[in-house]
C-alpha positions as CSV (number, residue, x, y, z in Angstrom):
1,M,11.1,-66.4,129.2
2,K,13.2,-63.4,128.6
3,F,12.2,-61.0,125.8
4,S,11.2,-57.6,124.9
5,V,8.4,-56.3,122.7
6,D,8.6,-53.2,120.7
7,K,5.1,-52.3,118.9
8,Q,5.3,-50.0,115.9
9,E,2.4,-49.0,113.7
10,K,3.1,-51.6,110.9
11,Y,4.9,-54.3,112.8
12,T,6.1,-55.6,116.3
13,L,9.6,-56.2,117.1
14,L,10.1,-59.3,119.4
15,T,13.4,-59.9,120.7
16,L,14.1,-63.1,122.5
17,G,16.6,-62.7,125.2
18,E,17.2,-66.5,125.5
19,E,20.4,-68.4,124.5
20,K,18.3,-71.6,124.0
21,L,15.1,-71.9,121.9
22,D,14.2,-75.5,123.3
23,S,11.1,-77.2,125.0
24,T,11.3,-75.1,128.1
25,I,11.0,-71.7,126.0
26,S,8.9,-72.8,122.9
27,P,5.4,-73.1,124.6
28,E,5.8,-69.5,126.0
29,L,6.9,-68.2,122.6
30,K,4.0,-69.9,120.9
31,S,1.5,-68.2,123.4
32,E,3.2,-65.0,122.9
33,F,2.5,-65.3,119.1
34,V,-1.0,-66.0,119.6
35,N,-1.4,-63.2,122.4
36,L,0.2,-60.7,119.8
37,Q,-2.1,-61.9,117.2
38,T,-5.3,-61.6,119.1
39,T,-4.4,-58.1,120.1
40,G,-4.4,-57.1,116.6
41,V,-0.7,-57.3,115.6
42,S,-0.4,-58.5,112.0
43,S,3.4,-58.5,111.4
44,V,6.1,-59.7,113.8
45,I,9.8,-59.6,113.3
46,L,11.6,-62.0,115.7
47,N,15.1,-61.2,116.5
48,L,17.1,-64.2,117.5
49,S,20.5,-62.6,117.9
50,A,20.7,-63.8,121.4
51,T,19.8,-67.3,120.6
52,K,22.7,-69.7,120.2
53,Y,20.9,-73.1,120.3
54,A,17.4,-74.3,118.9
55,D,16.0,-77.8,118.9
56,S,12.9,-79.2,117.0
57,S,10.5,-77.6,119.7
58,G,12.1,-74.4,119.0
59,L,11.7,-74.8,115.1
60,S,8.0,-75.8,115.9
61,A,7.5,-72.3,117.6
62,L,8.9,-70.6,114.6
63,L,6.7,-72.5,112.3
64,V,3.8,-71.5,114.6
65,G,4.8,-67.9,114.4
66,N,5.1,-68.0,110.6
67,R,1.7,-69.7,110.0
68,T,0.0,-67.4,112.7
69,F,1.0,-64.1,111.2
70,S,1.2,-65.3,107.4
71,E,-2.2,-66.8,107.4
72,N,-3.8,-63.7,108.7
73,G,-2.3,-61.5,105.8
74,G,0.7,-60.2,107.8
75,S,4.3,-61.2,107.9
76,F,6.7,-63.1,110.1
77,V,10.4,-62.3,109.7
78,L,13.4,-63.7,111.5
79,A,16.4,-61.4,112.0
80,G,19.8,-61.7,113.5
81,I,20.0,-65.6,113.5
82,T,23.0,-67.0,114.8
83,P,25.2,-69.5,112.9
84,F,24.0,-72.6,114.7
85,V,20.3,-71.7,114.2
86,E,21.0,-71.0,110.7
87,K,22.6,-74.4,110.1
88,L,19.5,-76.0,112.0
89,L,17.1,-74.2,109.6
90,T,19.2,-75.2,106.6
91,I,19.4,-78.8,107.6
92,S,15.6,-78.8,108.2
93,Q,15.0,-77.2,104.8
94,L,13.2,-74.1,106.5
95,T,15.2,-71.3,104.9
96,G,12.8,-71.6,102.0
97,V,9.8,-71.5,104.1
98,L,10.6,-68.7,106.7
99,S,11.7,-65.1,105.9
100,I,15.1,-64.7,107.2
101,V,17.2,-61.5,107.0
102,P,20.5,-60.4,108.8
103,T,19.2,-57.3,110.7
104,N,16.3,-55.7,112.2
105,E,16.4,-52.9,109.7
106,E,16.4,-55.4,106.8
107,A,13.4,-57.1,108.3
108,V,11.4,-53.8,108.7
109,D,12.2,-53.2,105.0
110,L,10.9,-56.6,104.1
111,V,7.5,-56.2,106.2
112,F,6.9,-52.9,104.3
113,M,7.8,-54.6,100.9
114,Q,5.4,-57.6,101.5
115,E,2.7,-55.3,102.7
116,L,3.2,-53.3,99.5
117,E,3.1,-56.7,97.6
118,R,-0.2,-57.8,99.2
119,G,-1.6,-54.4,98.3
120,F,-0.8,-54.8,94.6
121,E,-2.1,-58.4,94.7
122,A,-5.4,-57.1,96.2
123,E,-5.9,-54.4,93.7
124,G,-5.2,-56.9,90.7
125,G,-7.5,-59.5,92.1
126,A,-10.4,-56.8,92.3
127,E,-10.2,-56.3,88.6
């Protein structure tokens, strides 16, 4: 699987360099999500700008990523999705489940905003 990882203080940017997110790539991507989570990464931005095609196993990998980071108090944001992948997410009714933004910059902003919201919720819950 071709990908790059850019670890920052508050998030990790994972850029997938594959044209197809299918059954040949999905297991490796799921493993990478678990690996990142076990090394202390709490929020991931997944850039899919190179990915022109995805199938059900690709969608499964995205849902694993979302669950892995969201359930542990972090964020999972998709950035740069291509028209085919966006159409597939829409048909699968996952646009309401996954956080999707057009650019990496907007994804970073969303991660920071979600972190602030979690902080406010924690403060409110402590009273």
